[in-house]
C-alpha distance (Angstrom), angle and dihedral (degrees) to the residues before:
residue distance angle dihedral
M1 . . .
H2 3.80 . .
N3 3.81 134.6 .
L4 3.79 95.8 29.0
Q5 3.79 113.7 175.6
L6 3.81 107.1 -131.4
I7 3.81 134.8 -176.9
A8 3.79 127.4 -159.4
T9 3.80 105.9 -158.9
T10 3.77 119.4 -150.8
S11 3.78 143.9 173.6
F12 3.80 114.6 -86.9
G13 3.78 110.3 -89.1
L14 3.81 95.3 30.7
E15 3.81 99.3 77.7
A16 3.82 94.0 105.2
I17 3.81 91.7 51.1
V18 3.81 92.6 50.3
K19 3.80 90.9 45.8
R20 3.80 88.4 55.1
E21 3.81 89.9 51.6
V22 3.81 91.9 49.8
E23 3.81 90.1 48.6
A24 3.81 89.3 52.6
L25 3.81 89.9 52.5
A26 3.80 90.3 49.1
R27 3.80 90.3 67.2
S28 3.80 91.4 71.6
N29 3.81 102.1 20.8
E30 3.79 135.0 59.5
I31 3.79 92.7 -101.8
K32 3.80 120.7 142.8
D33 3.82 142.9 143.7
I34 3.81 92.6 58.0
A35 3.81 111.7 -176.5
V36 3.80 134.1 165.9
Q37 3.80 128.3 -133.9
D38 3.80 130.1 166.5
G39 3.78 107.2 -65.1
R40 3.81 95.8 -3.0
V41 3.77 147.5 66.0
N42 3.81 115.2 -146.2
F43 3.81 122.2 -154.3
S44 3.78 141.0 152.9
G45 3.78 129.3 -128.5
N46 3.79 145.8 123.9
L47 3.80 135.9 -86.0
E48 3.79 91.1 -74.4
S49 3.81 89.0 53.4
L50 3.81 91.2 52.4
V51 3.80 91.3 51.0
A52 3.81 94.5 44.3
A53 3.81 92.0 50.3
N54 3.80 91.2 54.6
L55 3.79 93.2 46.8
W56 3.80 99.4 43.0
L57 3.82 112.2 28.5
R58 3.80 106.6 104.9
C59 3.80 102.0 179.5
A60 3.83 104.3 34.1
D61 3.80 121.3 97.1
R62 3.81 98.6 -140.4
V63 3.81 144.1 -28.7
L64 3.79 117.8 -111.3
L65 3.80 130.0 -166.8
R66 3.80 108.7 -137.3
M67 3.79 111.0 -138.7
G68 3.79 97.9 177.4
Q69 3.77 147.9 -30.8
F70 3.80 127.5 -150.1
S71 3.78 145.4 140.2
A72 3.81 116.9 -92.8
Y73 3.80 124.5 179.7
T74 3.81 97.8 166.0
F75 3.79 135.1 38.6
D76 3.82 89.5 -117.2
E77 3.80 89.8 58.5
L78 3.80 90.7 47.0
F79 3.81 91.6 50.2
E80 3.81 97.4 46.9
Q81 3.79 96.8 44.3
T82 3.81 92.7 44.8
K83 3.80 90.6 49.6
A84 3.81 90.6 52.0
L85 3.82 92.5 62.8
P86 3.86 120.7 98.4
W87 3.81 98.2 -108.2
A88 3.80 93.3 155.1
D89 3.81 89.0 63.7
W90 3.80 85.4 75.1
I91 3.81 111.5 13.4
P92 3.83 114.2 67.3
K93 3.78 121.8 -149.6
D94 3.81 91.1 -97.0
G95 3.81 93.7 43.6
K96 3.79 118.7 132.9
F97 3.77 111.7 -141.2
T98 3.77 137.8 174.5
V99 3.79 129.3 -168.2
L100 3.80 125.5 -137.1
A101 3.80 124.4 -174.5
K102 3.77 143.2 -169.6
S103 3.77 131.7 178.7
V104 3.80 132.2 -162.5
R105 3.81 123.5 -178.0
S106 3.81 93.6 -19.5
K107 3.81 134.7 131.2
L108 3.81 89.0 -125.9
F109 3.79 100.2 62.9
S110 3.81 105.8 147.7
V111 3.81 105.0 105.3
S112 3.81 93.9 -164.3
D113 3.82 92.4 50.8
I114 3.82 92.1 47.6
Q115 3.81 90.2 51.0
S116 3.79 91.8 49.0
I117 3.81 95.1 48.1
V118 3.81 94.2 46.5
K119 3.82 91.9 47.1
K120 3.81 91.0 50.3
A121 3.82 92.0 47.8
V122 3.79 93.4 50.5
V123 3.81 91.6 47.5
E124 3.81 91.0 50.4
K125 3.80 90.8 50.3
L126 3.81 91.9 49.6
K127 3.82 91.1 47.5
Q128 3.77 89.2 52.3
T129 3.81 92.2 48.8
Y130 3.80 100.8 41.5
H131 3.83 97.0 33.2
I132 3.79 93.1 -132.0
E133 3.80 132.0 120.8
H134 3.80 101.3 -155.3
F135 3.80 128.3 52.8
E136 3.79 119.3 -157.0
E137 3.83 94.0 -160.1
T138 3.80 91.5 -155.0
G139 3.80 96.4 127.0
P140 3.81 135.6 77.0
E141 3.80 119.7 -27.6
Y142 3.80 125.4 -111.4
T143 3.80 126.7 -176.2
I144 3.80 114.5 -156.4
T145 3.80 119.7 -164.8
A146 3.79 124.9 -162.5
A147 3.80 106.6 -161.7
F148 3.81 116.6 -173.3
L149 3.80 121.9 -162.7
K150 3.80 119.9 169.2
D151 3.83 91.6 -19.3
V152 3.82 93.5 -51.7
V153 3.78 114.9 114.8
T154 3.79 124.9 -157.0
L155 3.81 115.1 -160.2
T156 3.79 115.8 -157.4
I157 3.80 141.9 167.4
D158 3.81 116.6 -139.6
T159 3.84 109.9 -124.4
T160 3.82 94.6 -178.1
G161 3.80 102.0 53.8
H162 3.79 127.9 -89.6
R163 3.81 93.7 -124.2
M164 3.81 94.2 35.4
G165 3.81 110.7 56.0
L166 3.79 120.3 -177.5
H167 3.81 90.6 -91.2
K168 3.81 88.0 72.2
R169 3.80 95.8 89.9
G170 3.78 94.5 164.0
Y171 3.80 99.1 -120.5
R172 3.79 99.0 90.1
A173 3.78 107.5 71.2
Q174 3.77 89.4 159.4
S175 3.77 133.6 20.0
A176 3.77 141.3 -166.2
V177 3.79 122.8 -107.9
A178 3.84 115.2 -58.6
P179 3.81 95.6 1.5
L180 3.78 124.1 -155.7
K181 3.79 111.9 -119.2
E182 3.79 114.4 -112.1
T183 3.81 91.5 -124.4
M184 3.81 91.5 54.3
A185 3.81 91.6 46.5
A186 3.81 89.7 53.2
A187 3.81 89.6 49.0
L188 3.82 92.4 51.7
I189 3.81 88.7 54.2
S190 3.81 92.5 46.5
L191 3.81 90.0 51.8
S192 3.81 91.5 54.0
Y193 3.81 132.5 75.4
W194 3.80 92.0 -110.3
K195 3.78 119.4 126.3
P196 3.84 129.6 172.3
G197 3.79 108.9 -82.5
R198 3.81 93.2 38.3
I199 3.82 122.9 97.9
L200 3.80 116.0 -97.0
L201 3.79 124.5 -171.5
D202 3.80 130.8 -174.5
P203 3.83 106.2 -172.9
T204 3.83 94.3 -174.9
C205 3.79 99.0 39.0
G206 3.83 101.4 157.7
S207 3.80 107.0 -179.7
G208 3.81 90.8 -2.3
T209 3.78 102.0 -107.0
I210 3.82 98.2 142.2
P211 3.84 97.2 47.9
I212 3.81 91.4 42.1
E213 3.80 92.3 51.8
A214 3.81 89.4 48.2
A215 3.80 90.6 51.4
L216 3.81 91.2 49.3
M217 3.80 88.1 53.9
A218 3.80 92.3 46.5
K219 3.80 92.0 52.7
N220 3.83 92.0 40.0
I221 3.80 91.6 -124.6
A222 3.80 112.0 166.4
P223 3.82 106.0 -117.4
G224 3.81 92.6 -135.5
L225 3.79 96.3 47.4
S226 3.82 96.6 103.4
R227 3.80 99.4 45.3
S228 3.78 140.3 61.2
F229 3.81 130.7 -119.0
I230 3.79 129.5 -144.3
S231 3.82 91.4 -121.1
E232 3.82 90.4 60.2
F233 3.81 85.4 78.1
W234 3.79 95.3 51.4
T235 3.79 115.1 108.8
Q236 3.81 90.6 -144.3
I237 3.82 91.4 70.2
P238 3.82 110.4 62.3
A239 3.80 114.0 -129.7
E240 3.80 87.4 -125.7
V241 3.82 90.5 66.5
W242 3.81 91.4 57.6
K243 3.80 91.7 41.9
N244 3.80 93.2 52.5
A245 3.81 92.8 45.7
R246 3.80 92.1 51.9
K247 3.80 91.2 45.7
Q248 3.81 90.1 53.7
A249 3.80 90.9 46.7
Y250 3.80 92.3 53.1
A251 3.81 90.0 48.7
A252 3.82 90.1 52.2
I253 3.83 94.5 58.6
D254 3.81 112.6 116.3
T255 3.78 102.3 -132.4
S256 3.80 92.2 178.2
Y257 3.80 93.5 71.5
S258 3.80 107.6 91.0
E259 3.80 105.7 117.0
P260 3.82 105.8 120.5
L261 3.81 101.0 -121.8
I262 3.81 89.6 141.2
F263 3.80 114.1 86.2
A264 3.80 128.6 -171.9
S265 3.76 132.6 179.8
D266 3.79 139.9 169.7
L267 3.78 136.7 178.2
D268 3.82 91.7 -127.8
P269 3.84 112.9 80.7
A270 3.83 91.0 -159.4
A271 3.80 90.3 56.0
I272 3.81 90.8 51.9
E273 3.81 92.3 51.1
L274 3.80 89.7 49.0
A275 3.81 91.3 47.9
K276 3.81 90.8 51.3
S277 3.80 90.1 50.6
N278 3.80 92.0 49.4
A279 3.81 91.5 48.5
E280 3.80 90.8 51.5
E281 3.81 90.5 49.5
A282 3.82 89.0 51.0
G283 3.79 91.5 50.3
V284 3.81 95.2 -119.7
E285 3.81 103.4 99.8
D286 3.83 90.0 117.0
C287 3.82 91.0 60.3
I288 3.80 100.0 54.6
S289 3.80 132.2 66.1
F290 3.82 109.3 -152.0
E291 3.81 123.4 -164.8
Q292 3.80 134.6 173.8
K293 3.79 102.2 -130.4
S294 3.78 140.9 136.6
L295 3.79 117.8 -123.9
D296 3.81 93.1 -102.2
Q297 3.82 90.0 55.5
I298 3.81 96.0 53.6
T299 3.80 120.3 105.5
L300 3.79 114.8 -161.3
P301 3.84 107.7 -111.6
G302 3.80 95.9 -134.7
Q303 3.79 139.2 -45.5
Y304 3.81 133.4 -61.8
G305 3.78 91.7 32.4
V306 3.78 129.5 151.4
A307 3.81 121.6 -129.8
I308 3.79 118.4 -160.2
S309 3.77 118.6 -179.2
N310 3.79 142.2 170.7
P311 3.81 98.0 -167.3
P312 3.80 124.1 -177.2
Y313 3.81 115.3 -71.4
G314 3.78 123.4 -141.0
E315 3.83 86.2 -120.3
R316 3.77 90.7 56.7
L317 3.81 97.6 47.2
G318 3.78 104.3 22.5
K319 3.81 89.4 -138.6
M320 3.79 105.6 108.7
Q321 3.80 96.3 170.9
E322 3.80 92.5 55.1
V323 3.79 91.6 45.3
H324 3.81 93.2 50.4
Q325 3.80 89.9 49.4
L326 3.80 88.3 53.6
Y327 3.81 90.4 51.4
A328 3.82 90.1 49.8
D329 3.81 89.9 51.6
M330 3.81 89.0 51.5
G331 3.80 90.4 52.9
R332 3.81 90.7 53.7
L333 3.81 92.8 45.6
F334 3.79 93.9 54.4
K335 3.80 100.1 47.4
D336 3.81 90.2 118.9
P337 3.84 103.0 108.4
T338 3.81 92.0 -145.6
W339 3.80 92.6 66.6
S340 3.80 124.2 91.3
V341 3.80 113.6 -149.7
Y342 3.82 129.3 -161.0
V343 3.79 121.8 -175.3
L344 3.82 129.4 -179.2
T345 3.80 114.9 -155.8
S346 3.79 141.4 139.8
D347 3.82 91.7 -141.7
E348 3.81 108.5 114.0
F349 3.81 89.8 -161.1
F350 3.81 94.4 56.8
E351 3.81 95.8 111.8
S352 3.80 91.2 51.4
A353 3.81 92.4 50.9
Y354 3.82 92.2 42.7
N355 3.82 87.1 49.8
K356 3.80 95.6 -134.2
K357 3.79 135.2 83.5
A358 3.80 114.0 -121.8
N359 3.79 121.6 -116.3
A360 3.80 87.8 -132.9
K361 3.77 141.2 -11.2
R362 3.79 132.4 -157.8
K363 3.79 127.6 -156.4
L364 3.81 112.6 -124.6
F365 3.79 136.7 163.0
N366 3.80 116.9 -124.9
G367 3.78 97.2 -163.5
N368 3.80 103.5 -52.4
I369 3.80 93.7 -24.3
K370 3.79 117.5 104.3
T371 3.79 107.7 -135.4
D372 3.79 142.1 169.8
Y373 3.79 124.3 -130.2
Y374 3.82 104.4 -142.1
Q375 3.80 113.4 -153.7
Y376 3.81 125.3 -161.5
Y377 3.80 114.2 -176.5
G378 3.78 118.1 -146.6
E379 3.77 127.6 -156.9
R380 3.79 115.4 -68.3
P381 3.81 112.1 -102.7
S382 3.78 117.6 -109.3
R383 3.79 118.7 -114.1
S384 3.80 91.0 -95.9
H385 3.81 90.8 57.2
K386 3.80 96.9 47.1
S387 3.81 119.2 102.6
């Protein structure tokens, strides 16, 4: 199938990063018409593009197949226009499908009624196409979403998996308290000056998500390589397409990168053991040096490094004094002017506790928590220090 309309959804504030990832994929895939909207990057492509996006996008939340978009002010309009779409192109007669809905500033605001109308319209279309009255729904799963915004509805099918967004890499069977999503960790790295071959340090690593994501980037390991996707079970996408894409992804891995220039530490010994286990599961344990240390015990492993951290928030621990002491310790640790430091926190008093005003900060959402990404730019490395 050609000219598929696809959507990579993303957290607000990360659209530019995801667009850059889609543009990188476009160099070797039939991807075009890339456009950014709030919380999404739209693009067109073919089946190979759909598969590649699921395997390679590091910072997007999921990949959706757009079936249609139109204005609807009444339930009759919603029913008729939904029914007119080519649902049988994707959903087989034994397909199992559910409908989700959301509505913002639209005349049709009842989520349950929208779900019911869309479900009925799709069923009627499939009856008309397959000439059957009863659907077993024993086959592959499809999740349809009807998203209303200002009376315009976008109907999509989730190609990633409703319960398995792209942040589910497969390496983190367990996690520490209040974990950072893998997609957000990858985005924090992409927003920094870090590149493979340069020192990276996470001094509050928890379950190791930031250093692991950095190591996956350094070795050019596709983030979706060790997991499955709901669309792998769809008959419309030949198994050979998935097989070839995975084969190419394995061939693209940089096996030469194994020098441990990525450092991670945490005060909690259990967190370090968990981080080591996660790194081994991800296949990057040889790239990361883990140590159980408090901030005042850490020695910077060289100059011109990049520190990226998602330390505890006061909201997460309820112990503001302890958290502010931790931020103060971070400020003392990173006094070396050659280091660039990036910290994600919801604490509005972070700069005061850190004892330095950031060069820049970016508003991001860590789950449902509104945060700022504080950015401190170190001196640029001399030619002899560059990778």
